[in-house]
C-alpha positions in Angstrom: 64.5 110.8 55.6 67.7 112.7 55.3 67.1 114.3 58.6 66.5 111.0 60.3 69.7 109.6 58.8 71.7 112.6 59.9 70.3 112.4 63.5 71.1 108.7 63.7 74.6 109.2 62.3 75.3 112.1 64.8 74.0 110.0 67.7 76.2 107.1 66.6 79.2 109.5 66.4 78.5 110.9 69.9 78.2 107.4 71.4 81.5 106.4 69.7 83.2 109.4 71.1 82.1 108.6 74.6 83.1 105.0 74.1 86.7 105.9 73.1 87.4 108.9 75.3 84.8 109.1 78.1 84.6 107.5 81.5 84.6 103.7 81.5 85.9 103.9 77.9 88.5 102.0 76.0 91.5 103.7 77.7 90.2 102.6 81.1 89.6 99.1 79.8 93.2 98.8 78.7 94.4 100.2 82.0 92.3 97.7 83.9 93.6 94.8 81.7 97.2 95.8 82.6 96.3 95.9 86.3 94.8 92.4 86.0 97.9 91.1 84.3 100.2 92.6 87.0 98.0 91.1 89.7 98.0 87.7 88.1 101.8 87.7 88.0 101.9 88.8 91.7 99.5 86.0 92.6 101.6 83.5 90.7 104.7 84.5 92.6 102.9 84.4 95.9 101.5 80.9 95.0 105.0 79.7 94.4 106.2 81.1 97.7 103.2 79.5 99.5 104.1 76.1 98.0 107.7 76.5 99.3 106.4 77.4 102.7 104.0 74.5 102.7 106.9 72.1 101.8 108.9 73.6 104.7 106.0 73.0 107.0 105.6 69.4 105.9 109.3 68.8 106.2 109.5 70.3 109.7 106.6 68.2 110.9 108.0 64.9 109.5 111.8 65.1 109.7 113.9 65.6 112.8 116.9 66.6 110.6 115.0 69.6 109.3 114.3 70.8 112.8 117.9 70.4 113.8 119.1 72.3 110.7 116.7 75.2 111.4 117.9 75.3 115.1 121.5 75.4 114.0 121.2 77.9 111.2 118.6 80.3 112.7 119.1 80.0 116.4 122.8 79.0 116.6 122.1 76.0 118.8 124.8 73.4 119.4 124.5 69.8 120.7 126.1 69.0 124.1 129.0 66.9 122.6 129.8 69.3 119.8 132.4 72.1 119.4 131.3 75.2 117.6 133.7 77.0 115.3 132.7 80.3 113.7 134.7 81.4 110.7 134.6 85.1 110.1 135.8 86.9 106.9 138.1 89.8 107.5 138.0 92.8 105.2 141.2 93.8 103.4 141.2 97.2 105.1 141.1 95.5 108.6 144.1 93.3 107.8 146.4 96.2 106.7 146.8 97.8 110.2 147.4 94.5 111.8 150.1 93.6 109.2 151.7 97.1 109.8 151.8 96.5 113.5 153.5 93.1 113.0 156.1 94.6 110.7 156.7 97.4 113.2 157.2 95.0 116.1 159.6 92.9 114.0 161.7 95.9 113.0 161.8 97.2 116.6 162.8 93.8 117.9 165.9 93.7 115.6 
């Protein structure tokens, strides 16, 4: 009877060892659960993006104003009776040489 108990106990320990450290064990289970969580977060972000794109599609199909806005912003189109003004920011480094030239011209004119 002792021998049977010892054999069953050693078999149980061997199976537990494989469960915790072997292939397809608990460490791999935790890793797969983390992968699933990351994939679910990615899927949720992509679902939100898809909803925004779907709203854009519906808006473009139904509203002429949305089509005009896209044409203006993305393609730079202008209506026939409009005047287009583009405002460009100038870097501070680009302004200094111009200012120096203006000062030089003023001093040489005097």
